[in-house]
PyMOL Python script that loads the backbone (N, CA, C, O; Angstrom):
from pymol import cmd

cmd.read_pdbstr("""\
ATOM      1  N   MET A   1      18.644  -5.290 -17.232  1.00  0.00           N
ATOM      2  CA  MET A   1      18.990  -4.096 -16.967  1.00  0.00           C
ATOM      3  C   MET A   1      17.976  -3.061 -16.087  1.00  0.00           C
ATOM      4  O   MET A   1      16.874  -2.702 -16.502  1.00  0.00           O
ATOM      5  N   ASP A   2      18.453  -2.730 -15.038  1.00  0.00           N
ATOM      6  CA  ASP A   2      17.573  -1.981 -14.045  1.00  0.00           C
ATOM      7  C   ASP A   2      16.935  -0.844 -14.548  1.00  0.00           C
ATOM      8  O   ASP A   2      17.507  -0.016 -15.257  1.00  0.00           O
ATOM      9  N   GLN A   3      15.514  -0.767 -14.127  1.00  0.00           N
ATOM     10  CA  GLN A   3      14.909   0.478 -14.448  1.00  0.00           C
ATOM     11  C   GLN A   3      15.417   1.530 -13.740  1.00  0.00           C
ATOM     12  O   GLN A   3      15.880   1.342 -12.615  1.00  0.00           O
ATOM     13  N   PRO A   4      15.388   2.796 -14.331  1.00  0.00           N
ATOM     14  CA  PRO A   4      15.868   3.956 -13.834  1.00  0.00           C
ATOM     15  C   PRO A   4      14.708   4.527 -12.655  1.00  0.00           C
ATOM     16  O   PRO A   4      13.498   4.461 -12.869  1.00  0.00           O
ATOM     17  N   SER A   5      15.217   5.015 -11.559  1.00  0.00           N
ATOM     18  CA  SER A   5      14.567   5.059 -10.409  1.00  0.00           C
ATOM     19  C   SER A   5      14.298   6.772 -10.100  1.00  0.00           C
ATOM     20  O   SER A   5      15.226   7.578 -10.169  1.00  0.00           O
ATOM     21  N   ILE A   6      13.090   7.113  -9.804  1.00  0.00           N
ATOM     22  CA  ILE A   6      12.937   8.591  -9.804  1.00  0.00           C
ATOM     23  C   ILE A   6      12.341   8.795  -8.282  1.00  0.00           C
ATOM     24  O   ILE A   6      11.483   8.059  -7.795  1.00  0.00           O
ATOM     25  N   LEU A   7      12.833   9.717  -7.735  1.00  0.00           N
ATOM     26  CA  LEU A   7      11.746  10.283  -6.322  1.00  0.00           C
ATOM     27  C   LEU A   7      10.972  11.115  -6.546  1.00  0.00           C
ATOM     28  O   LEU A   7      11.311  12.149  -7.122  1.00  0.00           O
ATOM     29  N   VAL A   8       9.737  10.885  -6.153  1.00  0.00           N
ATOM     30  CA  VAL A   8       8.578  11.859  -6.361  1.00  0.00           C
ATOM     31  C   VAL A   8       8.299  12.444  -4.930  1.00  0.00           C
ATOM     32  O   VAL A   8       8.338  11.699  -3.951  1.00  0.00           O
ATOM     33  N   VAL A   9       8.051  13.621  -4.831  1.00  0.00           N
ATOM     34  CA  VAL A   9       7.810  14.320  -3.441  1.00  0.00           C
ATOM     35  C   VAL A   9       6.635  15.059  -3.721  1.00  0.00           C
ATOM     36  O   VAL A   9       6.888  16.142  -4.247  1.00  0.00           O
ATOM     37  N   GLU A  10       5.446  14.832  -3.543  1.00  0.00           N
ATOM     38  CA  GLU A  10       4.235  15.402  -3.748  1.00  0.00           C
ATOM     39  C   GLU A  10       3.297  15.262  -2.608  1.00  0.00           C
ATOM     40  O   GLU A  10       3.140  14.148  -2.110  1.00  0.00           O
ATOM     41  N   ASP A  11       2.706  16.220  -2.185  1.00  0.00           N
ATOM     42  CA  ASP A  11       1.595  16.181  -0.726  1.00  0.00           C
ATOM     43  C   ASP A  11       0.396  15.907  -1.071  1.00  0.00           C
ATOM     44  O   ASP A  11      -0.422  15.482  -0.256  1.00  0.00           O
ATOM     45  N   ASP A  12       0.101  16.128  -2.428  1.00  0.00           N
ATOM     46  CA  ASP A  12      -1.246  16.056  -3.123  1.00  0.00           C
ATOM     47  C   ASP A  12      -1.476  14.784  -3.551  1.00  0.00           C
ATOM     48  O   ASP A  12      -0.813  14.431  -4.526  1.00  0.00           O
ATOM     49  N   TYR A  13      -2.394  13.845  -2.985  1.00  0.00           N
ATOM     50  CA  TYR A  13      -2.234  12.462  -3.349  1.00  0.00           C
ATOM     51  C   TYR A  13      -2.615  12.134  -4.991  1.00  0.00           C
ATOM     52  O   TYR A  13      -1.971  11.435  -5.772  1.00  0.00           O
ATOM     53  N   GLN A  14      -3.733  12.794  -5.207  1.00  0.00           N
ATOM     54  CA  GLN A  14      -3.994  12.700  -6.755  1.00  0.00           C
ATOM     55  C   GLN A  14      -2.918  13.091  -7.595  1.00  0.00           C
ATOM     56  O   GLN A  14      -2.463  12.338  -8.456  1.00  0.00           O
ATOM     57  N   LEU A  15      -2.529  14.135  -7.402  1.00  0.00           N
ATOM     58  CA  LEU A  15      -1.317  14.511  -8.412  1.00  0.00           C
ATOM     59  C   LEU A  15      -0.079  13.659  -8.314  1.00  0.00           C
ATOM     60  O   LEU A  15       0.490  13.322  -9.353  1.00  0.00           O
ATOM     61  N   GLN A  16       0.462  13.219  -6.915  1.00  0.00           N
ATOM     62  CA  GLN A  16       1.373  12.245  -6.683  1.00  0.00           C
ATOM     63  C   GLN A  16       1.122  10.815  -7.654  1.00  0.00           C
ATOM     64  O   GLN A  16       2.024  10.177  -8.196  1.00  0.00           O
ATOM     65  N   GLU A  17      -0.364  10.502  -7.713  1.00  0.00           N
ATOM     66  CA  GLU A  17      -0.623   9.260  -8.316  1.00  0.00           C
ATOM     67  C   GLU A  17      -0.462   9.605  -9.907  1.00  0.00           C
ATOM     68  O   GLU A  17       0.094   8.827 -10.683  1.00  0.00           O
ATOM     69  N   MET A  18      -0.885  10.569 -10.208  1.00  0.00           N
ATOM     70  CA  MET A  18      -0.804  10.789 -11.587  1.00  0.00           C
ATOM     71  C   MET A  18       0.789  11.015 -12.054  1.00  0.00           C
ATOM     72  O   MET A  18       1.196  10.557 -13.121  1.00  0.00           O
ATOM     73  N   ILE A  19       1.518  11.660 -11.272  1.00  0.00           N
ATOM     74  CA  ILE A  19       2.937  11.576 -11.842  1.00  0.00           C
ATOM     75  C   ILE A  19       3.546  10.237 -11.719  1.00  0.00           C
ATOM     76  O   ILE A  19       4.309   9.892 -12.622  1.00  0.00           O
ATOM     77  N   GLU A  20       3.302   9.354 -10.642  1.00  0.00           N
ATOM     78  CA  GLU A  20       3.946   8.136 -10.578  1.00  0.00           C
ATOM     79  C   GLU A  20       3.376   7.347 -11.747  1.00  0.00           C
ATOM     80  O   GLU A  20       4.161   6.681 -12.423  1.00  0.00           O
ATOM     81  N   ASP A  21       2.083   7.361 -12.046  1.00  0.00           N
ATOM     82  CA  ASP A  21       1.440   6.749 -13.276  1.00  0.00           C
ATOM     83  C   ASP A  21       2.262   6.825 -14.585  1.00  0.00           C
ATOM     84  O   ASP A  21       2.780   5.907 -15.221  1.00  0.00           O
ATOM     85  N   ALA A  22       2.247   8.318 -14.854  1.00  0.00           N
ATOM     86  CA  ALA A  22       3.024   8.726 -16.151  1.00  0.00           C
ATOM     87  C   ALA A  22       4.547   8.460 -16.227  1.00  0.00           C
ATOM     88  O   ALA A  22       5.067   8.383 -17.340  1.00  0.00           O
ATOM     89  N   LEU A  23       5.304   8.312 -15.087  1.00  0.00           N
ATOM     90  CA  LEU A  23       6.611   8.134 -15.216  1.00  0.00           C
ATOM     91  C   LEU A  23       6.832   6.295 -15.327  1.00  0.00           C
ATOM     92  O   LEU A  23       7.599   5.635 -16.028  1.00  0.00           O
ATOM     93  N   GLY A  24       6.062   5.983 -14.567  1.00  0.00           N
ATOM     94  CA  GLY A  24       5.927   4.263 -14.613  1.00  0.00           C
ATOM     95  C   GLY A  24       5.721   3.889 -15.990  1.00  0.00           C
ATOM     96  O   GLY A  24       6.495   3.132 -16.576  1.00  0.00           O
ATOM     97  N   GLU A  25       4.580   4.460 -16.583  1.00  0.00           N
ATOM     98  CA  GLU A  25       4.321   4.094 -18.178  1.00  0.00           C
ATOM     99  C   GLU A  25       5.488   4.409 -18.940  1.00  0.00           C
ATOM    100  O   GLU A  25       5.663   3.896 -20.045  1.00  0.00           O
ATOM    101  N   SER A  26       6.291   5.205 -18.441  1.00  0.00           N
ATOM    102  CA  SER A  26       7.468   5.672 -19.456  1.00  0.00           C
ATOM    103  C   SER A  26       8.657   4.816 -19.080  1.00  0.00           C
ATOM    104  O   SER A  26       9.771   5.132 -19.496  1.00  0.00           O
ATOM    105  N   GLY A  27       8.484   3.739 -18.308  1.00  0.00           N
ATOM    106  CA  GLY A  27       9.581   3.190 -17.909  1.00  0.00           C
ATOM    107  C   GLY A  27      10.443   3.275 -16.894  1.00  0.00           C
ATOM    108  O   GLY A  27      11.454   2.577 -16.822  1.00  0.00           O
ATOM    109  N   PHE A  28      10.017   4.350 -15.829  1.00  0.00           N
ATOM    110  CA  PHE A  28      10.652   4.471 -14.655  1.00  0.00           C
ATOM    111  C   PHE A  28      10.197   3.644 -13.529  1.00  0.00           C
ATOM    112  O   PHE A  28       9.078   3.134 -13.565  1.00  0.00           O
ATOM    113  N   PHE A  29      11.021   3.469 -12.490  1.00  0.00           N
ATOM    114  CA  PHE A  29      10.581   2.924 -11.190  1.00  0.00           C
ATOM    115  C   PHE A  29      10.410   4.015 -10.465  1.00  0.00           C
ATOM    116  O   PHE A  29      11.298   4.863 -10.550  1.00  0.00           O
ATOM    117  N   VAL A  30       9.352   4.258  -9.657  1.00  0.00           N
ATOM    118  CA  VAL A  30       9.069   5.466  -8.996  1.00  0.00           C
ATOM    119  C   VAL A  30       8.864   5.138  -7.220  1.00  0.00           C
ATOM    120  O   VAL A  30       8.164   4.244  -6.743  1.00  0.00           O
ATOM    121  N   ASN A  31       9.543   5.960  -6.599  1.00  0.00           N
ATOM    122  CA  ASN A  31       9.368   6.103  -5.176  1.00  0.00           C
ATOM    123  C   ASN A  31       8.783   7.310  -4.919  1.00  0.00           C
ATOM    124  O   ASN A  31       9.361   8.384  -5.087  1.00  0.00           O
ATOM    125  N   ALA A  32       7.297   7.147  -4.388  1.00  0.00           N
ATOM    126  CA  ALA A  32       6.706   8.616  -4.242  1.00  0.00           C
ATOM    127  C   ALA A  32       6.392   8.704  -2.757  1.00  0.00           C
ATOM    128  O   ALA A  32       5.968   7.720  -2.151  1.00  0.00           O
ATOM    129  N   VAL A  33       6.574   9.745  -2.234  1.00  0.00           N
ATOM    130  CA  VAL A  33       6.452   9.988  -0.903  1.00  0.00           C
ATOM    131  C   VAL A  33       5.650  11.207  -0.770  1.00  0.00           C
ATOM    132  O   VAL A  33       5.511  11.879  -1.792  1.00  0.00           O
ATOM    133  N   ALA A  34       5.069  11.629   0.373  1.00  0.00           N
ATOM    134  CA  ALA A  34       4.173  12.845   0.593  1.00  0.00           C
ATOM    135  C   ALA A  34       5.134  13.997   1.328  1.00  0.00           C
ATOM    136  O   ALA A  34       4.762  15.150   1.110  1.00  0.00           O
ATOM    137  N   THR A  35       6.211  13.859   2.093  1.00  0.00           N
ATOM    138  CA  THR A  35       6.910  14.726   2.799  1.00  0.00           C
ATOM    139  C   THR A  35       8.325  14.758   2.464  1.00  0.00           C
ATOM    140  O   THR A  35       8.985  13.838   1.982  1.00  0.00           O
ATOM    141  N   ALA A  36       8.764  16.086   2.818  1.00  0.00           N
ATOM    142  CA  ALA A  36      10.280  16.204   2.645  1.00  0.00           C
ATOM    143  C   ALA A  36      11.043  15.143   3.830  1.00  0.00           C
ATOM    144  O   ALA A  36      12.221  14.849   3.628  1.00  0.00           O
ATOM    145  N   GLU A  37      10.473  14.694   4.823  1.00  0.00           N
ATOM    146  CA  GLU A  37      11.122  14.142   5.785  1.00  0.00           C
ATOM    147  C   GLU A  37      11.143  12.664   5.157  1.00  0.00           C
ATOM    148  O   GLU A  37      12.192  12.025   5.241  1.00  0.00           O
ATOM    149  N   GLU A  38      10.253  12.215   4.658  1.00  0.00           N
ATOM    150  CA  GLU A  38      10.223  11.098   3.984  1.00  0.00           C
ATOM    151  C   GLU A  38      11.257  10.924   2.748  1.00  0.00           C
ATOM    152  O   GLU A  38      12.021   9.990   2.505  1.00  0.00           O
ATOM    153  N   ALA A  39      11.046  12.030   2.108  1.00  0.00           N
ATOM    154  CA  ALA A  39      12.145  11.848   0.794  1.00  0.00           C
ATOM    155  C   ALA A  39      13.639  12.022   1.515  1.00  0.00           C
ATOM    156  O   ALA A  39      14.546  11.541   0.836  1.00  0.00           O
ATOM    157  N   LEU A  40      13.958  12.495   2.500  1.00  0.00           N
ATOM    158  CA  LEU A  40      15.212  12.644   3.123  1.00  0.00           C
ATOM    159  C   LEU A  40      15.408  11.344   3.686  1.00  0.00           C
ATOM    160  O   LEU A  40      16.583  10.980   3.638  1.00  0.00           O
ATOM    161  N   ARG A  41      14.670  10.597   4.163  1.00  0.00           N
ATOM    162  CA  ARG A  41      14.950   9.275   4.994  1.00  0.00           C
ATOM    163  C   ARG A  41      15.334   8.336   3.574  1.00  0.00           C
ATOM    164  O   ARG A  41      16.357   7.655   3.653  1.00  0.00           O
ATOM    165  N   LEU A  42      14.697   8.296   2.541  1.00  0.00           N
ATOM    166  CA  LEU A  42      14.789   7.339   1.360  1.00  0.00           C
ATOM    167  C   LEU A  42      16.223   7.872   0.769  1.00  0.00           C
ATOM    168  O   LEU A  42      17.007   7.022   0.347  1.00  0.00           O
ATOM    169  N   PHE A  43      16.559   9.161   0.732  1.00  0.00           N
ATOM    170  CA  PHE A  43      17.680   9.336  -0.083  1.00  0.00           C
ATOM    171  C   PHE A  43      18.986   9.306   0.812  1.00  0.00           C
ATOM    172  O   PHE A  43      20.069   9.053   0.283  1.00  0.00           O
ATOM    173  N   THR A  44      18.891   9.546   2.078  1.00  0.00           N
ATOM    174  CA  THR A  44      20.213   9.367   2.913  1.00  0.00           C
ATOM    175  C   THR A  44      20.361   7.670   3.231  1.00  0.00           C
ATOM    176  O   THR A  44      21.446   7.176   3.535  1.00  0.00           O
ATOM    177  N   GLY A  45      19.229   6.952   3.124  1.00  0.00           N
ATOM    178  CA  GLY A  45      19.327   5.487   3.194  1.00  0.00           C
ATOM    179  C   GLY A  45      19.999   4.788   2.045  1.00  0.00           C
ATOM    180  O   GLY A  45      20.560   3.695   2.125  1.00  0.00           O
ATOM    181  N   ASN A  46      19.882   5.539   0.957  1.00  0.00           N
ATOM    182  CA  ASN A  46      20.593   5.044  -0.373  1.00  0.00           C
ATOM    183  C   ASN A  46      20.744   6.223  -1.191  1.00  0.00           C
ATOM    184  O   ASN A  46      19.841   6.442  -1.998  1.00  0.00           O
ATOM    185  N   PRO A  47      21.801   7.091  -1.128  1.00  0.00           N
ATOM    186  CA  PRO A  47      22.009   7.996  -1.918  1.00  0.00           C
ATOM    187  C   PRO A  47      21.864   8.046  -3.337  1.00  0.00           C
ATOM    188  O   PRO A  47      21.273   8.861  -4.046  1.00  0.00           O
ATOM    189  N   GLY A  48      22.585   6.910  -3.646  1.00  0.00           N
ATOM    190  CA  GLY A  48      22.661   6.659  -5.142  1.00  0.00           C
ATOM    191  C   GLY A  48      21.571   6.057  -5.970  1.00  0.00           C
ATOM    192  O   GLY A  48      21.731   5.802  -7.163  1.00  0.00           O
ATOM    193  N   ALA A  49      20.456   5.832  -5.317  1.00  0.00           N
ATOM    194  CA  ALA A  49      19.363   4.908  -5.772  1.00  0.00           C
ATOM    195  C   ALA A  49      18.532   5.537  -6.742  1.00  0.00           C
ATOM    196  O   ALA A  49      17.880   4.853  -7.531  1.00  0.00           O
ATOM    197  N   HIS A  50      18.494   6.968  -6.754  1.00  0.00           N
ATOM    198  CA  HIS A  50      17.440   7.784  -7.682  1.00  0.00           C
ATOM    199  C   HIS A  50      18.314   8.529  -8.892  1.00  0.00           C
ATOM    200  O   HIS A  50      19.407   9.006  -8.588  1.00  0.00           O
ATOM    201  N   ARG A  51      17.920   8.612 -10.018  1.00  0.00           N
ATOM    202  CA  ARG A  51      18.454   9.325 -10.963  1.00  0.00           C
ATOM    203  C   ARG A  51      17.861  10.785 -11.082  1.00  0.00           C
ATOM    204  O   ARG A  51      18.489  11.685 -11.640  1.00  0.00           O
ATOM    205  N   ALA A  52      16.842  10.929 -10.626  1.00  0.00           N
ATOM    206  CA  ALA A  52      16.213  12.136 -10.458  1.00  0.00           C
ATOM    207  C   ALA A  52      15.037  12.568  -9.500  1.00  0.00           C
ATOM    208  O   ALA A  52      14.343  11.619  -9.134  1.00  0.00           O
ATOM    209  N   LEU A  53      14.731  13.605  -9.098  1.00  0.00           N
ATOM    210  CA  LEU A  53      14.004  14.106  -8.065  1.00  0.00           C
ATOM    211  C   LEU A  53      13.032  14.926  -8.539  1.00  0.00           C
ATOM    212  O   LEU A  53      13.460  15.912  -9.139  1.00  0.00           O
ATOM    213  N   VAL A  54      11.446  14.782  -8.421  1.00  0.00           N
ATOM    214  CA  VAL A  54      10.526  15.431  -8.862  1.00  0.00           C
ATOM    215  C   VAL A  54       9.874  15.852  -7.598  1.00  0.00           C
ATOM    216  O   VAL A  54       9.617  15.020  -6.727  1.00  0.00           O
ATOM    217  N   THR A  55       9.556  17.289  -7.444  1.00  0.00           N
ATOM    218  CA  THR A  55       9.089  17.650  -6.152  1.00  0.00           C
ATOM    219  C   THR A  55       8.487  19.050  -6.288  1.00  0.00           C
ATOM    220  O   THR A  55       8.775  19.674  -7.309  1.00  0.00           O
ATOM    221  N   ASP A  56       7.770  19.560  -5.475  1.00  0.00           N
ATOM    222  CA  ASP A  56       7.327  20.930  -5.449  1.00  0.00           C
ATOM    223  C   ASP A  56       7.885  21.380  -3.947  1.00  0.00           C
ATOM    224  O   ASP A  56       8.812  20.826  -3.357  1.00  0.00           O
ATOM    225  N   ILE A  57       7.088  22.542  -3.450  1.00  0.00           N
ATOM    226  CA  ILE A  57       7.535  22.997  -2.159  1.00  0.00           C
ATOM    227  C   ILE A  57       6.411  22.335  -1.188  1.00  0.00           C
ATOM    228  O   ILE A  57       5.201  22.561  -1.180  1.00  0.00           O
ATOM    229  N   SER A  58       7.180  21.435  -0.358  1.00  0.00           N
ATOM    230  CA  SER A  58       6.138  20.707   0.412  1.00  0.00           C
ATOM    231  C   SER A  58       5.851  21.468   1.762  1.00  0.00           C
ATOM    232  O   SER A  58       6.697  22.209   2.261  1.00  0.00           O
ATOM    233  N   PRO A  59       4.736  21.269   2.271  1.00  0.00           N
ATOM    234  CA  PRO A  59       4.566  22.002   3.477  1.00  0.00           C
ATOM    235  C   PRO A  59       5.335  21.227   4.689  1.00  0.00           C
ATOM    236  O   PRO A  59       5.445  20.003   4.763  1.00  0.00           O
ATOM    237  N   GLY A  60       5.827  22.137   5.587  1.00  0.00           N
ATOM    238  CA  GLY A  60       6.702  21.569   6.674  1.00  0.00           C
ATOM    239  C   GLY A  60       8.083  21.541   6.396  1.00  0.00           C
ATOM    240  O   GLY A  60       8.874  21.167   7.262  1.00  0.00           O
ATOM    241  N   SER A  61       8.508  21.952   5.116  1.00  0.00           N
ATOM    242  CA  SER A  61       9.923  22.102   4.904  1.00  0.00           C
ATOM    243  C   SER A  61      10.408  23.465   5.285  1.00  0.00           C
ATOM    244  O   SER A  61       9.754  24.506   5.221  1.00  0.00           O
ATOM    245  N   ASN A  62      11.582  23.328   5.671  1.00  0.00           N
ATOM    246  CA  ASN A  62      12.280  24.660   5.980  1.00  0.00           C
ATOM    247  C   ASN A  62      13.174  24.940   4.806  1.00  0.00           C
ATOM    248  O   ASN A  62      14.209  25.478   5.199  1.00  0.00           O
ATOM    249  N   PHE A  63      13.152  24.806   3.789  1.00  0.00           N
ATOM    250  CA  PHE A  63      13.807  24.905   2.461  1.00  0.00           C
ATOM    251  C   PHE A  63      15.482  24.969   2.612  1.00  0.00           C
ATOM    252  O   PHE A  63      16.196  25.463   1.739  1.00  0.00           O
ATOM    253  N   ASN A  64      16.020  24.357   3.932  1.00  0.00           N
ATOM    254  CA  ASN A  64      17.231  24.068   4.009  1.00  0.00           C
ATOM    255  C   ASN A  64      17.603  22.693   3.902  1.00  0.00           C
ATOM    256  O   ASN A  64      18.797  22.395   3.888  1.00  0.00           O
ATOM    257  N   ASP A  65      16.578  21.695   3.814  1.00  0.00           N
ATOM    258  CA  ASP A  65      16.577  20.077   3.334  1.00  0.00           C
ATOM    259  C   ASP A  65      17.378  19.868   2.246  1.00  0.00           C
ATOM    260  O   ASP A  65      17.488  18.739   1.769  1.00  0.00           O
TER     261      ASP A  65
END
""", "prot")
cmd.dss("prot")
cmd.show_as("cartoon", "prot")
cmd.util.cbc("prot")
cmd.orient("prot")
Protein backbone atom coordinates (compact mmCIF):
# COMPACT_ATOMS: atom_id res chain seq x y z
CA MET A 1 0.00 0.00 0.00
CA ASP A 2 1.26 3.49 -0.84
CA GLN A 3 2.05 5.94 1.92
CA PRO A 4 -0.38 8.87 2.12
CA SER A 5 1.30 12.01 0.81
CA ILE A 6 1.14 15.48 2.38
CA LEU A 7 2.30 18.73 0.81
CA VAL A 8 3.93 21.07 3.34
CA VAL A 9 4.52 24.73 2.45
CA GLU A 10 6.70 26.45 5.03
CA ASP A 11 9.30 29.17 4.42
CA ASP A 12 11.02 28.71 7.80
CA TYR A 13 13.46 25.87 7.12
CA GLN A 14 13.72 24.70 10.75
CA LEU A 15 9.95 24.59 11.16
CA GLN A 16 9.58 22.88 7.77
CA GLU A 17 12.05 20.21 8.87
CA MET A 18 10.25 19.66 12.20
CA ILE A 19 6.89 19.26 10.45
CA GLU A 20 8.40 16.95 7.85
CA ASP A 21 10.03 14.77 10.54
CA ALA A 22 6.85 14.54 12.65
CA LEU A 23 4.66 13.62 9.69
CA GLY A 24 7.23 11.18 8.35
CA GLU A 25 7.43 9.42 11.72
CA SER A 26 3.63 9.15 11.62
CA GLY A 27 3.78 7.22 8.35
CA PHE A 28 3.26 9.97 5.80
CA PHE A 29 5.31 10.72 2.70
CA VAL A 30 6.01 14.47 2.78
CA ASN A 31 6.75 16.87 -0.05
CA ALA A 32 8.06 20.02 1.64
CA VAL A 33 8.56 23.29 -0.23
CA ALA A 34 9.29 26.86 0.83
CA THR A 35 7.12 28.94 -1.53
CA ALA A 36 3.59 29.10 -2.88
CA GLU A 37 5.02 28.93 -6.40
CA GLU A 38 6.76 25.61 -5.66
CA ALA A 39 3.57 24.24 -4.11
CA LEU A 40 1.48 25.24 -7.13
CA ARG A 41 3.99 23.63 -9.47
CA LEU A 42 3.80 20.34 -7.55
CA PHE A 43 0.03 20.48 -7.23
CA THR A 44 -0.69 21.34 -10.86
CA GLY A 45 1.81 18.73 -12.04
CA ASN A 46 -0.13 15.99 -10.24
CA PRO A 47 -3.30 17.31 -8.57
CA GLY A 48 -4.33 14.01 -6.99
CA ALA A 49 -0.95 13.17 -5.47
CA HIS A 50 -1.49 14.67 -2.01
CA ARG A 51 -4.13 13.89 0.58
CA ALA A 52 -3.53 17.04 2.61
CA LEU A 53 -1.90 20.46 2.56
CA VAL A 54 -0.13 22.01 5.56
CA THR A 55 0.72 25.68 5.10
CA ASP A 56 0.97 29.10 6.63
CA ILE A 57 0.79 32.42 4.81
CA SER A 58 3.92 32.50 2.68
CA PRO A 59 5.75 35.67 1.70
CA GLY A 60 5.19 36.46 -1.96
CA SER A 61 1.71 34.94 -2.05
CA ASN A 62 -1.09 37.10 -3.39
CA PHE A 63 -3.71 35.01 -1.50
CA ASN A 64 -5.42 34.17 -4.80
CA ASP A 65 -3.19 31.16 -5.41
